[in-house]
N, CA, C and O of each residue as an XYZ file, in Angstrom:
488
protein
N     113.447    100.085    103.711
C     112.682     99.674    103.132
C     111.127    100.186    103.116
O     110.445    100.411    104.116
N     110.687    100.329    101.625
C     109.444    101.164    101.716
C     108.598     99.692    101.498
O     109.035     98.751    100.836
N     106.790     99.725    102.479
C     106.279     99.015    102.317
C     105.573     98.796    101.662
O     104.936     99.825    101.883
N     104.768     98.112    100.628
C     104.139     97.861     99.521
C     102.864     97.617     99.297
O     102.568     96.427     99.180
N     101.861     98.551     99.185
C     100.856     97.846    100.862
C      99.496     97.422     99.744
O      98.551     96.673     99.992
N      99.827     98.299     98.274
C      98.722     97.338     96.939
C      99.348     96.372     97.055
O     100.376     95.860     97.497
N      97.615     96.122     96.047
C      97.107     94.606     95.492
C      98.449     93.879     94.864
O      98.906     94.226     93.775
N      99.061     92.777     95.712
C      99.644     91.316     94.134
C      98.853     91.798     93.313
O      99.472     92.730     92.801
N      97.822     91.737     92.850
C      97.776     91.705     90.812
C      98.167     93.553     90.608
O      98.562     93.809     89.470
N      98.111     94.449     91.310
C      98.215     95.931     91.065
C     100.221     95.521     90.414
O     100.689     95.695     89.289
N     100.963     94.925     91.779
C     102.067     94.789     91.574
C     102.480     94.334     90.832
O     103.287     94.990     90.172
N     102.183     92.791     90.409
C     102.259     92.052     89.295
C     102.810     92.752     87.733
O     103.743     92.686     86.932
N     101.008     93.709     88.060
C     100.913     94.721     86.212
C     101.766     95.483     85.940
O     101.868     96.115     84.889
N     103.060     95.527     87.627
C     103.897     96.905     87.120
C     105.064     96.058     87.471
O     106.028     96.821     87.530
N     105.401     94.956     87.708
C     106.393     94.061     86.767
C     106.211     93.885     85.476
O     107.185     93.773     84.732
N     105.262     93.846     85.129
C     105.190     93.263     83.450
C     105.319     94.698     82.959
O     106.374     95.150     82.514
N     104.099     95.442     83.074
C     104.875     97.093     82.242
C     106.482     97.138     82.468
O     107.110     96.870     81.445
N     107.259     97.424     83.607
C     108.447     97.737     83.565
C     109.189     96.481     81.999
O     109.869     96.470     80.973
N     108.486     95.764     82.799
C     109.293     95.035     81.258
C     109.305     95.091     79.845
O     110.140     94.701     79.029
N     108.668     95.420     79.771
C     108.170     96.027     78.479
C     108.416     97.504     77.928
O     108.842     97.897     76.842
N     108.005     98.157     79.039
C     109.181     99.187     78.847
C     110.503     99.449     78.697
O     111.142    100.408     78.264
N     110.851     98.084     79.278
C     112.838     98.467     79.167
C     112.643     97.652     78.047
O     113.659     97.371     77.412
N     111.420     97.143     77.601
C     112.005     96.433     75.716
C     112.518     94.715     76.257
O     112.982     93.836     75.531
N     112.341     94.670     77.216
C     112.201     92.881     77.099
C     111.109     91.925     76.554
O     111.051     90.761     76.159
N     110.155     93.123     76.744
C     108.828     91.744     75.447
C     108.311     93.720     74.568
O     108.041     94.800     75.095
N     108.414     93.240     73.027
C     108.350     93.801     72.416
C     107.029     94.092     72.012
O     106.351     93.385     72.758
N     105.828     95.070     70.853
C     104.702     94.920     70.777
C     104.797     93.678     70.188
O     105.904     93.418     69.717
N     103.615     92.525     70.046
C     103.810     91.295     68.816
C     104.753     90.232     70.191
O     105.257     89.112     70.106
N     104.717     90.633     70.673
C     106.006     89.671     71.657
C     105.165     88.645     72.714
O     104.284     89.084     73.453
N     105.569     87.196     72.682
C     104.395     86.677     73.263
C     104.505     86.629     75.119
O     105.630     86.298     75.494
N     103.941     86.787     75.757
C     104.248     87.260     77.187
C     104.224     85.376     77.670
O     103.973     84.315     77.099
N     104.673     85.853     79.118
C     104.317     84.397     79.728
C     103.139     83.765     80.294
O     102.173     84.437     80.657
N     103.187     82.197     80.404
C     101.714     82.010     80.697
C     101.744     82.438     82.019
O     102.794     82.536     82.654
N     100.068     82.835     82.700
C      99.640     82.800     83.429
C     100.482     82.109     84.850
O     100.921     82.758     85.799
N     100.545     80.661     84.667
C     101.328     79.485     85.094
C     102.346     80.105     85.226
O     102.483     80.641     86.326
N     103.105     80.235     84.529
C     104.784     80.504     84.094
C     104.967     82.197     85.278
O     105.646     82.405     86.284
N     104.399     82.710     84.819
C     104.659     84.141     85.966
C     104.294     83.360     87.242
O     105.177     82.963     88.003
N     103.004     83.147     87.467
C     102.885     83.141     89.034
C     103.468     81.855     89.068
O     102.457     81.196     89.313
N     104.635     80.812     88.975
C     106.201     80.060     89.666
C     106.459     81.632     89.671
O     105.987     82.235     90.636
N     107.190     82.414     88.659
C     108.225     83.168     88.672
C     107.997     83.937     89.736
O     108.977     84.673     89.617
N     107.158     84.527     91.186
C     106.632     85.612     91.730
C     105.634     84.951     93.096
O     105.070     85.485     94.050
N     105.764     83.520     92.612
C     104.889     82.905     94.144
C     103.760     84.115     94.087
O     103.729     85.171     94.719
N     102.969     83.652     93.235
C     101.778     84.169     93.394
C     100.551     82.924     93.285
O     100.809     81.755     92.995
N      99.593     83.295     93.494
C      98.597     82.613     92.632
C      98.288     83.077     91.301
O      98.326     84.185     90.766
N      97.887     81.614     90.816
C      97.617     82.137     88.877
C      96.611     82.695     88.885
O      96.912     83.683     88.215
N      95.392     82.842     89.202
C      94.619     83.879     89.637
C      94.829     85.164     89.253
O      94.773     85.863     88.242
N      95.243     85.276     91.076
C      95.983     86.982     90.835
C      96.498     87.326     89.627
O      96.113     88.422     89.219
N      97.612     86.444     88.596
C      98.787     86.840     87.860
C      97.303     87.256     86.944
O      96.892     88.383     86.670
N      96.648     85.813     86.574
C      94.812     86.456     85.431
C      94.299     87.682     86.059
O      94.396     88.580     85.222
N      93.926     88.011     86.874
C      93.626     89.207     87.267
C      94.889     90.497     86.397
O      94.682     90.912     85.257
N      95.945     90.864     87.127
C      96.968     91.118     86.330
C      96.171     91.063     84.736
O      95.113     91.560     84.351
N      97.076     90.330     84.128
C      96.912     90.150     82.800
C      95.601     91.185     82.050
O      95.496     92.082     81.213
N      94.394     90.042     83.363
C      93.054     91.212     82.674
C      92.995     92.360     82.288
O      92.745     92.730     81.141
N      93.318     93.294     83.615
C      93.190     94.362     83.203
C      94.395     95.381     82.343
O      94.350     96.594     82.140
N      95.314     94.507     81.998
C      96.113     94.970     80.747
C      95.276     94.073     79.322
O      95.432     94.880     78.406
N      94.951     93.559     79.073
C      93.189     93.194     77.964
C      92.123     94.232     78.342
O      91.239     94.530     77.538
N      92.191     94.691     79.359
C      90.749     95.578     78.872
C      91.729     96.513     78.314
O      91.750     96.454     77.084
N      92.708     97.523     78.921
C      93.149     98.917     78.467
C      93.594     98.769     77.280
O      93.988     99.784     76.707
N      93.662     97.356     76.518
C      94.228     97.172     75.065
C      95.193     96.887     74.968
O      95.516     96.826     73.782
N      96.280     96.534     75.922
C      98.228     96.646     75.953
C      98.292     95.357     76.027
O      99.407     95.025     76.432
N      97.160     93.890     75.690
C      98.218     92.621     75.836
C      96.461     92.544     74.755
O      95.516     93.332     74.792
N      96.657     91.197     73.862
C      95.433     90.172     73.437
C      96.040     89.036     73.869
O      97.005     88.699     74.556
N      95.025     88.487     73.146
C      95.063     87.041     73.848
C      94.434     86.269     71.902
O      93.682     86.628     70.997
N      95.464     84.970     72.242
C      95.382     84.250     70.761
C      94.869     83.275     71.813
O      95.533     82.924     72.789
N      93.716     82.896     71.553
C      93.292     81.413     71.956
C      93.694     79.986     71.175
O      93.542     79.439     70.083
N      94.388     79.732     72.647
C      95.528     78.935     72.624
C      96.854     78.532     71.631
O      97.310     77.550     71.046
N      97.103     79.728     71.811
C      98.802     80.301     71.910
C      98.846     80.589     73.296
O      99.423     79.845     74.089
N      98.073     81.974     73.736
C      98.815     82.434     74.334
C      98.540     84.486     74.462
O      97.661     85.036     73.798
N      99.202     85.038     75.134
C      98.832     86.227     75.339
C     100.046     87.127     75.037
O     101.119     86.879     75.586
N      99.931     88.064     74.267
C     100.629     89.270     73.286
C     100.741     90.449     73.689
O      99.789     91.033     74.208
N     102.018     91.051     73.506
C     101.919     92.450     73.877
C     101.693     92.953     72.720
O     102.358     92.814     71.693
N      99.872     94.083     73.047
C      99.159     94.396     71.656
C     100.474     95.677     71.306
O     101.339     96.261     71.959
N      99.895     95.654     69.621
C     100.867     96.896     68.854
C     100.703     98.330     69.614
O      99.690     98.781     70.149
N     101.338     98.615     69.560
C     101.633    100.493     70.746
C     101.629    100.037     71.674
O     101.198    100.555     72.704
N     101.962     99.274     71.601
C     101.351     98.831     73.998
C     102.512     99.436     74.179
O     102.564    100.056     75.242
N     103.595     99.484     73.430
C     104.822    100.249     74.675
C     104.931    101.633     74.513
O     105.682    102.318     75.207
N     104.295    102.027     73.726
C     104.163    103.881     72.919
C     103.302    104.066     74.127
O     103.896    104.477     75.124
N     102.229    103.880     74.218
C     100.766    103.990     75.168
C     101.630    103.734     76.734
O     101.487    104.692     77.494
N     102.479    102.594     77.286
C     102.694    102.449     78.722
C     104.260    103.975     78.899
O     104.480    104.826     79.760
N     104.847    103.663     77.805
C     106.293    105.175     77.536
C     104.728    105.903     78.066
O     104.260    105.468     79.119
N     104.076    106.834     77.427
C     103.333    107.788     77.590
C     102.229    107.950     79.750
O     102.040    108.833     80.586
N     101.861    106.338     79.562
C     101.285    106.937     80.883
C     102.406    106.522     82.285
O     102.256    106.703     83.494
N     103.256    106.058     81.693
C     104.301    106.073     82.810
C     105.054    107.592     82.857
O     105.852    107.700     83.788
N     104.966    108.331     82.313
C     106.024    109.589     82.135
C     104.828    110.545     82.338
O     105.064    111.508     83.068
N     103.440    110.438     81.760
C     102.709    111.317     82.697
C     102.863    110.923     84.642
O     103.342    111.494     85.622
N     102.451    110.192     84.484
C     102.391    109.892     86.356
C     103.683    110.183     87.072
O     103.827    110.617     88.215
N     105.016    109.712     85.768
C     105.665    110.382     87.031
C     105.915    111.995     87.585
O     106.352    112.471     88.633
N     105.179    112.802     85.769
C     105.266    114.473     86.233
C     104.275    114.133     86.694
O     104.618    112.954     86.790
N     102.483    114.140     87.406
C     102.035    114.350     88.228
C     101.974    113.732     89.626
O     101.141    114.098     90.455
N     103.293    112.358     89.962
C     102.501    112.390     91.368
C     104.388    111.778     91.597
O     104.542    110.742     92.244
N     104.925    112.085     91.356
C     106.844    111.403     91.341
C     107.328    112.760     91.768
O     107.540    112.984     92.960
N     107.523    113.725     90.793
C     108.130    114.952     90.485
C     108.032    115.750     91.290
O     108.957    116.175     91.981
N     106.089    116.319     91.364
C     106.280    116.830     92.731
C     107.313    116.867     94.076
O     108.063    117.741     94.512
N     106.966    115.412     94.545
C     107.380    115.358     95.897
C     109.651    114.934     95.471
O     110.431    114.863     96.420
N     110.007    114.800     94.403
C     111.151    114.920     94.130
C     111.641    116.115     94.496
O     112.402    116.473     95.395
N     110.868    116.859     93.337
C     111.277    118.607     93.555
C     111.096    119.236     95.119
O     111.851    120.129     95.505
N     110.120    118.736     95.904
C     110.018    119.046     97.339
C     111.240    118.828     98.166
O     111.728    119.530     99.051
N     111.712    117.392     97.536
C     112.966    116.729     98.143
C     114.163    117.535     97.979
O     115.079    117.627     98.796
N     114.064    118.168     96.736
C     115.406    118.726     96.110
C     115.318    120.098     96.641
O     116.288    120.646     97.165
N     114.032    120.722     96.497
C     114.489    122.660     97.364
C     114.370    122.267     99.216
O     114.084    123.161    100.013
N     114.631    120.858     99.656
C     114.809    121.030    100.620
C     115.972    120.875    101.545
O     116.306    121.322    102.642
N     116.708    119.616    100.161
C     118.336    119.607    100.253
C     119.046    121.249     99.455
O     120.249    121.305     99.198
N     118.381    122.098     99.244
C     119.065    122.860     98.165
C     120.285    121.919     96.974
O     121.465    122.219     96.794
N     119.887    121.322     96.636
C     119.505    120.849     95.049
C     119.294    121.402     94.181
O     118.455    122.295     94.300
N     119.917    121.185     92.865
C     119.292    122.314     91.422
C     119.538    121.075     90.685
O     119.953    119.944     90.935
N     119.126    121.722     89.700
C     119.014    120.471     88.658
C     119.781    119.844     88.179
O     119.826    118.627     87.996
N     121.059    121.337     87.713
C     122.313    121.012     87.703
C     123.056    120.445     88.687
O     124.198    120.302     88.249
N     122.969    120.064     89.770
C     124.059    119.204     90.389
C     123.608    117.792     90.127
O     124.327    116.843     90.439
N     122.017    117.578     89.360
C     121.284    115.992     89.299
C     122.872    116.043     87.655
O     123.945    115.445     87.737
N     122.504    116.749     86.678
C     122.765    116.566     85.556
C     123.861    117.100     85.971
O     123.993    117.468     84.804
N     125.029    117.616     86.628
C     126.575    116.700     86.876
C     127.018    115.339     87.528
O     128.069    114.706     87.625
N     125.555    115.175     87.976
C     126.069    113.725     88.968
C     125.918    113.085     87.189
O     126.833    112.355     86.810
N     124.930    113.352     86.336
C     124.928    112.221     84.977
C     126.399    111.586     84.132
O     126.847    110.498     83.771
N     126.787    113.063     84.101
C     128.080    113.552     83.238
C     129.546    113.045     83.633
O     130.538    112.804     82.945
N     129.204    112.952     85.525
C     130.380    112.527     85.982
C     130.161    110.894     86.856
O     131.059    110.067     86.704
N     129.515    110.702     87.325
C     128.540    109.450     87.448
C     129.298    109.546     89.120
O     129.876    108.603     89.661
N     129.117    110.855     89.685
C     129.900    110.666     91.249
C     128.520    112.044     91.827
O     128.146    113.011     91.164
N     128.171    111.733     92.887
C     127.514    112.541     93.737
C     128.432    113.969     93.383
O     129.658    113.901     93.468
N     127.793    115.204     93.001
C     128.600    116.577     93.754
C     128.674    117.118     94.620
O     127.742    116.900     95.395
N     129.792    118.193     95.134
C     130.146    117.577     96.327
C     129.596    119.308     96.372
O     129.920    120.199     95.586
N     128.809    119.388     97.392
C     127.867    120.902     97.991
C     128.125    121.734     99.887
O     127.806    121.430    101.036
N     128.868    122.855     99.204
C     128.823    123.270    100.910
C     128.699    124.456    101.269
O     128.669    124.738    102.467
């Protein structure tokens, strides 16, 4: 199991971003209250508020006073672009290196996607 040493508010931010990217929350949808999200994840409400604040600072979440927090218009498109670039900049180089070490090729992955089973390499 991989240890995640990142601050809790960053991990919560990732949980929220993932939910937006997966379409569980769409542009304009309300987000769970700070207290609800804190209870769901066993986190301190101040930590959840900090995660939400980073989204608000980035223009991905809007606050409607007395109503709650909502996914900003265009947030899912922006998050998708950010996640895609992060993958290409940070994850893909490590992934490509591991593929090279193991003698895997993109065709092997394509075959796996098409057939649902691991390629048999010799």
